[in-house]
N, C-alpha and C positions, 0 to 999 in steps of 0.2 A: 395410473399414475402413484395412486395411492399407495400400491403394493410395492412399486418400485422403489419409493420412498422410505417407506419401513425395511424395506429389504438392505438398503445402504443403513440403515440405523444397526439392523442385526449383525451386518458385516464390520461395521465399525467396532462394535460391541467385542466380536469374535476377535479383532485384530489387537485392540488393546488387551486381551487376556491372552494375548500369543506374545510371549517371551521372547522367543527366538526373532519374529518377524522385528518387534519392538528393538532388539539390540541390533538386527542388522539393518534397520533404518537409520537408527541412530550412527553405527559404523559408517555407514554411506554419506551421511552428512557430513560428518567428521574429515573424512578423507576428501570427500568432493569439494567440501570448503576450498581445504588447503591446495586443491588441485585448480583451483579459480575456475570450476564447472560451470557456476553462472554466468560466465563471461563469454559463453559459447553462442548463446541466442540472440537472434534480432525479432524485431516486431516492426513490418512495414518497412525495413530495410535500415532501421536504427539499433542499433545494442541497446538491449534493455537492462540487460545485467540482473536477472531474476530466474529462480528456479521455475522450471517450467509448471510445475504444480502449484506454485503460488500464482503465477500467470492465470491459470483455470480457476483457482478461487476467486481471485479479484474479479473476474468475468463474471461468475455467480453472483458475486455480490453487487457488481455494478447493474447486473439484470435486475436484482430482487429490489434494490433500493432506487434505482432509476433517480440518480441525482442530477441535479441541474447545473452544480458545482462538484468540481473533484479539486481537493487541494492536495499538492505535493511539495515537500522537504527534499532536497536533493534532485538534480537534474542529470548531472554527469551528460551521457552522450544525447540525451532527450527520449530513449526509448519508451520510458514509462510514461510521458507525454504523450507521445503519438498513439501510445495505447489507448491510453485513457479517451483519448480526443476522439478515435476512431470508434469506441465503443458508444461514445454518447452520439455520436453520427448515425450508427446503427440503432440506437434507441430513437433518436428522432426518425429516421425513415421507418421504423416499424410502426410508430404511433402514426405517421401520415398514413401508412398502407392501411391499417385500422380503421382510421376515419375515413378512408375512402378518400384521401385528398393526394395531390401531387406533392412529392417531397422536393421542397425548396431548403438547400441547406443554409442559404443567406439568411433564411429568417430564423434559424434557431439562436435563442439565447444561451445555450448549455456550453460551460467554459471550463477549462482546464487551467487549474493557475499553480505555476512552479515558481520555487524559491531557490535561490542556489546562491551561495556566497561567493562562487568564480564560474559564472556561465562562460566558458571558453570560446575562443572566436571560432574556431572551426566547429564546435557543436552549435552555436549559434547560428552560422550560416546555413548548418545541413537543416537545423530545425525549421529557419527560415523558408527554405527551398521545398519543405515537403508539403504533400496536399493537404494536410490536416492543420497546418498553420494557422487559419482563420480561427481556431476553435481555443487555441492558445496562448495563455497571457504568461509574461515573465516578470520576476523582480529579482535584481543581482543585490545581493545584499545576506548577513547573517540572518538566519530563520529567528533567531533570538534577541533581534536588537529591536529595541523599542519603535522606531521607526518602521522598519519594516513589520512587526505585528501591525501597526497602527494602518498601514496601507492595506495588508491582507484582509483588516478586519472590516476595513470600509468597503473594499472590493466585494466581500462575502457579504454585506448588507443586503444587496438587491438578489438574494439567493434563497431558497426555500428549504433544496434538498440538499445537504451537502456532506460529503464523505471527505474524509482528512487520511493522507497518506504518510509518514514520517520515515524518510529514508536518507539523512545528512549523515552529520556527526554524530556515531555512536557513543558517546561515553556518558555513562548516568547523568551526571548534569545537564548535558546538551539536550537530551532526550526528555527528562523531567522538564526543561524550562519550555519545551516544544509542547508538551502535555498540557502546562498551564497555561499556553497561550493559545492555542488551537484549539484543544480537546471539544470544548464547551459549543465551539461552531459547530459542530456535528450534529446533525439532526436526530431526533429521536427515532429509534429504529434503523438508523444507519449505524456506519463504522468511522473507528479511528484505528488505523491499522499501523502497529509500530512493527518495521522491519528489523531483522537481524539481531531477534531475541535469541538464537541461536549461540551467540558467542557464550554465553553464559554453560552451555554445554561442550566447549571447544577445550582442548588441552589449555592448560596455563601459559605455555609459550608458544600459541595459535599466532599470535598478533606481536611478536617483537618490535614489529616498526609502526605501530599504531598506539594511539592514547588509551586506547580500551580494551579491555579483557576480562577475564571471569572476574566477578564482583563489581565490575565499573562498566555496565553496558544498557542496551534497551531493556532487558529482562529486569535488573533490579530497578531501572527507572520506572517500568510498569507498575512492580510490586509496591514500589512508594507510592505513586499518582493513586493507585486504587485503594490504598488504606484510608484514606481520606476523600473519597470520589465514591458515592452511592448511585451516582446517575449513571455508571459503567458497569459490564462486566465482561469478563472473557468468554468468548464464543468457542468454548472447546470442541463441538462439533467441527468446526472448520480445520484444525489442528489434526485431530484425531482421525477425520476423515484422508486426509493429504498423505500422512507418514511421515512425506518428506516434506520438509517446508524450513524457511529459514525464520518464520515467525510464530513458533510455538508459543501461546500465550499471549501473541501479539494482536489477535483480532479482536479488537474491543467492540463490543456492539453499545450504543447508547439506549437505556431502557426507561429513563425518564429525565 
């Protein structure tokens, strides 16, 4: 396994030095984002609206961190909540098997907490009907509203290992406020993942009907946040391995 991991590092370095490969990866990201490529995928029956590469990366991080709470801003169709809940269920099952115990899902305290300004009725009904529902809690409201922040922080107080995913409104100001509100809940060694930093690398007119764009997006918010936040660092190894990711420089690891 040690050699396997070192081979990954060697390949990643080689990919980083491959100008043609890097150019091709960016071109695919730009064109596929316009084509709404991420809308093609489901997790356990619910649209997840993520690139497969980022789904795999999140699985690796959740397995590594083994959080007991995942906080997500942005719910949409609920696919990401279902994804996180299912991985927490697998963590519980694995730990029970390793301990020689019978897996009892009713005894797990691991949860996913989702926040969205508008949880639409049909999406809520689908989430409520899903087998993973018991692991999911939801709050409706703006993720940067003071009352919502207070609810989230109160809920998180009962958990020790926390992982954060920010994927709601993608303007600079909104994401920066989310980072200020929630990033410090991230456990040391865990991650605060900021999605859609890709926007900074898109064409100027890529989002004519949205309030975000080049110079005003999650990437610029991450840069501003890290200027005065020594407790976090960009884990570049994640996006460098992926090549295709909407979260370049958005995988933030808490180091202290």
